[in-house]
BAZA-847160 format. One record per residue (C-alpha): residue number from 1; residue in one letter; x, y, z. Coordinates in pm, 1 decimal. Example, Ala and Ser with C-alpha at 12.3 -4.5 7.8 and 13.67 -1.06 7.14 Angstrom:
2
@n = 1	res = A	px = 1230.0	py = -450.0	pz = 780.0
@n = 2	res = S	px = 1367.0	py = -106.0	pz = 714.0
This chain:
210
@n = 1	res = M	px = 185.4	py = 1799.4	pz = 568.8
@n = 2	res = N	px = -193.9	py = 1861.8	pz = 451.8
@n = 3	res = K	px = -321.4	py = 1581.6	pz = 235.2
@n = 4	res = L	px = -260.6	py = 1731.7	pz = -86.5
@n = 5	res = G	px = 120.0	py = 1798.4	pz = 17.7
@n = 6	res = H	px = 118.8	py = 1380.1	pz = 179.4
@n = 7	res = N	px = -52.9	py = 1314.1	pz = -206.2
@n = 8	res = Y	px = 250.3	py = 1438.3	pz = -370.9
@n = 9	res = F	px = 505.9	py = 1368.4	pz = -190.7
@n = 10	res = I	px = 380.3	py = 990.5	pz = -250.5
@n = 11	res = Y	px = 410.7	py = 1057.7	pz = -650.7
@n = 12	res = L	px = 718.4	py = 1181.6	pz = -581.6
@n = 13	res = L	px = 842.5	py = 902.3	pz = -414.8
@n = 14	res = A	px = 677.9	py = 618.2	pz = -658.4
@n = 15	res = F	px = 829.4	py = 818.3	pz = -959.1
@n = 16	res = T	px = 1205.6	py = 798.2	pz = -807.9
@n = 17	res = S	px = 1098.7	py = 416.5	pz = -760.5
@n = 18	res = G	px = 1047.5	py = 376.5	pz = -1167.9
@n = 19	res = F	px = 1335.6	py = 558.7	pz = -1275.0
@n = 20	res = S	px = 1534.7	py = 338.0	pz = -1044.5
@n = 21	res = I	px = 1407.2	py = 40.7	pz = -1171.1
@n = 22	res = M	px = 1448.5	py = 164.9	pz = -1463.6
@n = 23	res = G	px = 1777.5	py = 254.6	pz = -1458.8
@n = 24	res = V	px = 1946.1	py = -3.8	pz = -1251.0
@n = 25	res = E	px = 1768.1	py = -269.8	pz = -1493.1
@n = 26	res = L	px = 1990.1	py = -76.7	pz = -1774.9
@n = 27	res = L	px = 2318.9	py = -53.3	pz = -1559.7
@n = 28	res = G	px = 2240.2	py = -491.1	pz = -1554.3
@n = 29	res = G	px = 2344.5	py = -542.2	pz = -1917.2
@n = 30	res = R	px = 2669.8	py = -351.2	pz = -1870.5
@n = 31	res = I	px = 2767.2	py = -481.2	pz = -1543.5
@n = 32	res = L	px = 2695.6	py = -834.1	pz = -1717.8
@n = 33	res = A	px = 2862.8	py = -717.7	pz = -2096.5
@n = 34	res = P	px = 3258.0	py = -809.9	pz = -1970.3
@n = 35	res = Y	px = 3178.1	py = -1176.5	pz = -1886.1
@n = 36	res = F	px = 2816.1	py = -1302.2	pz = -2151.7
@n = 37	res = G	px = 2867.1	py = -1027.6	pz = -2395.1
@n = 38	res = S	px = 2554.2	py = -817.6	pz = -2480.4
@n = 39	res = S	px = 2312.8	py = -1066.2	pz = -2697.0
@n = 40	res = V	px = 2016.2	py = -1113.0	pz = -2715.3
@n = 41	res = H	px = 1987.9	py = -1395.0	pz = -2431.8
@n = 42	res = V	px = 2199.6	py = -1226.9	pz = -2201.6
@n = 43	res = W	px = 1919.6	py = -908.9	pz = -2203.1
@n = 44	res = G	px = 1649.2	py = -1184.3	pz = -2189.0
@n = 45	res = S	px = 1810.2	py = -1329.0	pz = -1863.0
@n = 46	res = I	px = 1803.9	py = -955.9	pz = -1757.3
@n = 47	res = I	px = 1442.0	py = -867.9	pz = -1836.0
@n = 48	res = T	px = 1242.4	py = -1233.3	pz = -1689.8
@n = 49	res = V	px = 1441.8	py = -1154.2	pz = -1348.8
@n = 50	res = F	px = 1391.4	py = -851.8	pz = -1295.6
@n = 51	res = M	px = 962.7	py = -889.0	pz = -1400.3
@n = 52	res = L	px = 1004.0	py = -1126.2	pz = -1237.9
@n = 53	res = S	px = 1118.6	py = -979.1	pz = -900.5
@n = 54	res = L	px = 895.3	py = -697.2	pz = -1037.8
@n = 55	res = S	px = 590.0	py = -909.8	pz = -957.4
@n = 56	res = L	px = 692.2	py = -1115.1	pz = -607.7
@n = 57	res = G	px = 743.1	py = -755.4	pz = -495.7
@n = 58	res = Y	px = 420.6	py = -626.7	pz = -571.6
@n = 59	res = L	px = 253.5	py = -942.5	pz = -435.3
@n = 60	res = L	px = 444.5	py = -885.5	pz = -125.6
@n = 61	res = G	px = 410.4	py = -530.9	pz = -126.5
@n = 62	res = G	px = 18.5	py = -564.5	pz = -114.5
@n = 63	res = R	px = 22.9	py = -816.4	pz = 128.1
@n = 64	res = L	px = 194.5	py = -563.5	pz = 335.8
@n = 65	res = T	px = -85.5	py = -259.9	pz = 343.2
@n = 66	res = L	px = -293.1	py = -501.4	pz = 505.9
@n = 67	res = K	px = -85.2	py = -448.4	pz = 810.6
@n = 68	res = Q	px = -106.1	py = -77.6	pz = 898.1
@n = 69	res = P	px = 5.7	py = 86.9	pz = 670.0
@n = 70	res = S	px = 184.6	py = 379.5	pz = 720.8
@n = 71	res = V	px = 459.4	py = 644.1	pz = 544.0
@n = 72	res = S	px = 708.5	py = 543.0	pz = 815.3
@n = 73	res = R	px = 684.1	py = 189.1	pz = 645.5
@n = 74	res = Y	px = 696.4	py = 321.6	pz = 330.0
@n = 75	res = G	px = 985.4	py = 502.9	pz = 425.3
@n = 76	res = T	px = 1166.5	py = 189.1	pz = 513.3
@n = 77	res = I	px = 1072.2	py = 12.4	pz = 192.1
@n = 78	res = F	px = 1277.5	py = 298.4	pz = 27.5
@n = 79	res = V	px = 1612.5	py = 254.0	pz = 318.8
@n = 80	res = F	px = 1638.1	py = -75.3	pz = 205.4
@n = 81	res = A	px = 1587.8	py = -36.3	pz = -143.4
@n = 82	res = G	px = 1901.7	py = 204.7	pz = -71.3
@n = 83	res = L	px = 2073.5	py = -94.3	pz = 91.6
@n = 84	res = T	px = 2017.2	py = -388.7	pz = -83.5
@n = 85	res = L	px = 2163.0	py = -178.7	pz = -409.1
@n = 86	res = L	px = 2501.4	py = -146.8	pz = -216.9
@n = 87	res = P	px = 2606.3	py = -515.5	pz = -269.7
@n = 88	res = L	px = 2591.4	py = -458.3	pz = -696.0
@n = 89	res = A	px = 2883.9	py = -198.2	pz = -639.7
@n = 90	res = Y	px = 3129.1	py = -379.4	pz = -439.5
@n = 91	res = Y	px = 3032.4	py = -780.8	pz = -463.8
@n = 92	res = A	px = 2977.3	py = -780.3	pz = -814.9
@n = 93	res = T	px = 3252.0	py = -860.4	pz = -978.4
@n = 94	res = P	px = 3371.7	py = -1155.4	pz = -730.2
@n = 95	res = I	px = 3019.8	py = -1320.9	pz = -841.1
@n = 96	res = L	px = 2997.3	py = -1279.5	pz = -1183.8
@n = 97	res = E	px = 3366.0	py = -1381.4	pz = -1162.5
@n = 98	res = F	px = 3214.6	py = -1684.6	pz = -1004.9
@n = 99	res = V	px = 2939.2	py = -1820.5	pz = -1245.4
@n = 100	res = F	px = 3166.5	py = -1742.6	pz = -1470.7
@n = 101	res = T	px = 3430.5	py = -1966.6	pz = -1391.9
@n = 102	res = H	px = 3162.6	py = -2287.4	pz = -1361.9
@n = 103	res = I	px = 2878.3	py = -2275.7	pz = -1615.3
@n = 104	res = E	px = 2980.6	py = -2279.7	pz = -1946.3
@n = 105	res = D	px = 2688.4	py = -2170.4	pz = -2116.5
@n = 106	res = S	px = 2618.6	py = -1798.2	pz = -2095.9
@n = 107	res = R	px = 2262.2	py = -1813.5	pz = -2123.7
@n = 108	res = Y	px = 2239.5	py = -1974.3	pz = -1756.9
@n = 109	res = G	px = 2515.3	py = -1799.4	pz = -1630.6
@n = 110	res = S	px = 2363.9	py = -1461.4	pz = -1706.7
@n = 111	res = L	px = 2045.7	py = -1582.9	pz = -1559.4
@n = 112	res = L	px = 2225.9	py = -1698.6	pz = -1262.6
@n = 113	res = A	px = 2425.1	py = -1390.1	pz = -1221.2
@n = 114	res = S	px = 2179.4	py = -1199.0	pz = -1305.3
@n = 115	res = M	px = 1919.1	py = -1300.2	pz = -1005.3
@n = 116	res = A	px = 2203.5	py = -1329.8	pz = -761.9
@n = 117	res = L	px = 2307.6	py = -957.6	pz = -800.7
@n = 118	res = F	px = 1895.3	py = -834.4	pz = -933.4
@n = 119	res = F	px = 1672.3	py = -1002.6	pz = -694.0
@n = 120	res = I	px = 1619.9	py = -882.4	pz = -364.3
@n = 121	res = P	px = 1691.9	py = -482.0	pz = -475.1
@n = 122	res = T	px = 1432.2	py = -531.7	pz = -719.2
@n = 123	res = V	px = 1161.0	py = -764.5	pz = -550.4
@n = 124	res = I	px = 1214.7	py = -441.1	pz = -228.8
@n = 125	res = L	px = 1149.9	py = -200.3	pz = -561.2
@n = 126	res = G	px = 805.8	py = -376.3	pz = -664.4
@n = 127	res = M	px = 684.1	py = -339.1	pz = -269.7
@n = 128	res = I	px = 629.1	py = 25.6	pz = -326.5
@n = 129	res = S	px = 413.0	py = 64.9	pz = -582.4
@n = 130	res = P	px = 93.3	py = -112.0	pz = -405.9
@n = 131	res = Y	px = 205.4	py = 47.6	pz = -77.8
@n = 132	res = S	px = 203.1	py = 385.7	pz = -303.1
@n = 133	res = V	px = -137.4	py = 307.8	pz = -360.4
@n = 134	res = R	px = -269.8	py = 201.3	pz = -31.4
@n = 135	res = L	px = -174.6	py = 515.8	pz = 107.8
@n = 136	res = L	px = -311.1	py = 767.3	pz = -187.9
@n = 137	res = V	px = -699.9	py = 555.5	pz = -176.8
@n = 138	res = T	px = -888.0	py = 676.9	pz = 120.9
@n = 139	res = N	px = -1205.9	py = 674.8	pz = -142.7
@n = 140	res = Q	px = -1281.2	py = 343.2	pz = -281.7
@n = 141	res = A	px = -1499.0	py = 511.7	pz = -541.9
@n = 142	res = Q	px = -1204.0	py = 684.2	pz = -671.9
@n = 143	res = S	px = -945.9	py = 405.4	pz = -627.2
@n = 144	res = G	px = -919.1	py = 313.0	pz = -981.3
@n = 145	res = H	px = -858.8	py = 690.4	pz = -1042.8
@n = 146	res = V	px = -564.0	py = 694.0	pz = -827.0
@n = 147	res = A	px = -384.1	py = 333.4	pz = -880.0
@n = 148	res = G	px = -465.6	py = 499.4	pz = -1241.2
@n = 149	res = L	px = -250.8	py = 803.6	pz = -1174.0
@n = 150	res = L	px = 21.4	py = 620.1	pz = -934.5
@n = 151	res = Y	px = 75.3	py = 405.9	pz = -1221.9
@n = 152	res = F	px = 108.9	py = 686.1	pz = -1465.1
@n = 153	res = V	px = 324.8	py = 883.5	pz = -1268.0
@n = 154	res = S	px = 527.2	py = 603.1	pz = -1190.9
@n = 155	res = T	px = 575.4	py = 448.1	pz = -1548.6
@n = 156	res = L	px = 666.8	py = 799.6	pz = -1648.9
@n = 157	res = G	px = 986.0	py = 772.3	pz = -1396.1
@n = 158	res = S	px = 1034.9	py = 464.3	pz = -1578.8
@n = 159	res = A	px = 1062.2	py = 657.3	pz = -1902.6
@n = 160	res = I	px = 1236.0	py = 907.9	pz = -1816.0
@n = 161	res = G	px = 1495.3	py = 711.5	pz = -1635.9
@n = 162	res = T	px = 1568.9	py = 491.0	pz = -1905.3
@n = 163	res = L	px = 1691.2	py = 799.2	pz = -2137.0
@n = 164	res = M	px = 1884.0	py = 936.9	pz = -1880.4
@n = 165	res = T	px = 2076.8	py = 625.1	pz = -1813.4
@n = 166	res = S	px = 2131.0	py = 565.1	pz = -2160.7
@n = 167	res = F	px = 2134.2	py = 859.9	pz = -2321.6
@n = 168	res = Y	px = 2375.3	py = 1026.4	pz = -2070.6
@n = 169	res = L	px = 2417.0	py = 863.1	pz = -1733.9
@n = 170	res = V	px = 2647.2	py = 595.9	pz = -1856.9
@n = 171	res = L	px = 2869.8	py = 908.5	pz = -2066.1
@n = 172	res = W	px = 2949.6	py = 1067.2	pz = -1763.5
@n = 173	res = F	px = 2985.7	py = 866.3	pz = -1542.1
@n = 174	res = E	px = 3120.9	py = 466.3	pz = -1412.9
@n = 175	res = V	px = 2886.3	py = 228.0	pz = -1358.1
@n = 176	res = N	px = 2965.7	py = 182.7	pz = -948.9
@n = 177	res = T	px = 2879.7	py = 599.8	pz = -921.0
@n = 178	res = I	px = 2549.0	py = 587.9	pz = -1099.2
@n = 179	res = I	px = 2437.7	py = 242.0	pz = -836.7
@n = 180	res = F	px = 2590.2	py = 459.4	pz = -557.5
@n = 181	res = S	px = 2388.4	py = 736.9	pz = -677.4
@n = 182	res = F	px = 2042.4	py = 537.1	pz = -694.3
@n = 183	res = C	px = 2159.8	py = 427.4	pz = -362.0
@n = 184	res = L	px = 2200.4	py = 788.8	pz = -187.3
@n = 185	res = L	px = 1899.8	py = 867.1	pz = -357.2
@n = 186	res = L	px = 1620.7	py = 569.0	pz = -281.0
@n = 187	res = T	px = 1782.3	py = 601.8	pz = 186.8
@n = 188	res = I	px = 1815.9	py = 978.9	pz = 133.8
@n = 189	res = L	px = 1390.0	py = 981.1	pz = 55.3
@n = 190	res = G	px = 1313.7	py = 675.9	pz = 298.5
@n = 191	res = G	px = 1453.3	py = 909.1	pz = 530.5
@n = 192	res = L	px = 1272.0	py = 1220.6	pz = 451.5
@n = 193	res = A	px = 922.5	py = 954.2	pz = 464.3
@n = 194	res = L	px = 1067.1	py = 848.5	pz = 785.3
@n = 195	res = L	px = 1118.6	py = 1180.6	pz = 932.2
@n = 196	res = L	px = 755.1	py = 1334.3	pz = 756.1
@n = 197	res = D	px = 649.9	py = 1044.8	pz = 938.5
@n = 198	res = K	px = 746.3	py = 1084.4	pz = 1264.5
@n = 199	res = L	px = 704.6	py = 1486.0	pz = 1263.6
@n = 200	res = E	px = 342.6	py = 1485.0	pz = 1146.3
@n = 201	res = S	px = 248.5	py = 1231.8	pz = 1443.9
@n = 202	res = R	px = 407.3	py = 1448.3	pz = 1699.0
@n = 203	res = Y	px = 171.3	py = 1770.2	pz = 1567.4
@n = 204	res = E	px = -101.2	py = 1540.4	pz = 1624.0
@n = 205	res = Q	px = -62.8	py = 1465.1	pz = 1964.9
@n = 206	res = V	px = 2.5	py = 1811.8	pz = 2061.3
@n = 207	res = Q	px = -348.2	py = 1879.2	pz = 1882.1
@n = 208	res = N	px = -503.9	py = 1589.4	pz = 2073.0
@n = 209	res = Q	px = -379.9	py = 1762.7	pz = 2415.1
@n = 210	res = R	px = -465.9	py = 2108.8	pz = 2350.5
């Protein structure tokens, strides 16, 4: 893959991560509503957990770029993000029932439930943005432009993910079906990144042997 194709692929993955983050955050309201309602403090709990998780993910993703960044590791982040979303479909109900029966105050119950359900996958999704910047920046003079374009693409993905999830997906599909779709999308893109990196490495080896 040439440099232009490589960059477009990174932007596509960054767009998808933004789409997925906001999609999952909106689904969080639907998941918690049967137990804690959908009042402002429930949404406050969800948003707080996502903001904290993303901030930690940005920090960890930035540190990870210091250790030989590669498209292969980038793809691995996507695969892990997809896999860590799966428990939302299988274990959300027992976790919510446990929290609901042990914490009377819905404010703290919704906060704890949000942490249990969304903290880990959102941290991993947050690692994608700084890692994307590192893979795209090859010239220090253009780093600001590249970072700005990357965050534009990622935030655009978040906006479209918000509209698609709230306007259409929740009307067409069950919550678990949407979660499985996000899992599959992230895992496939991560696997594709791993495959492309492997093919590029083999191509470079063949070229060096000539």
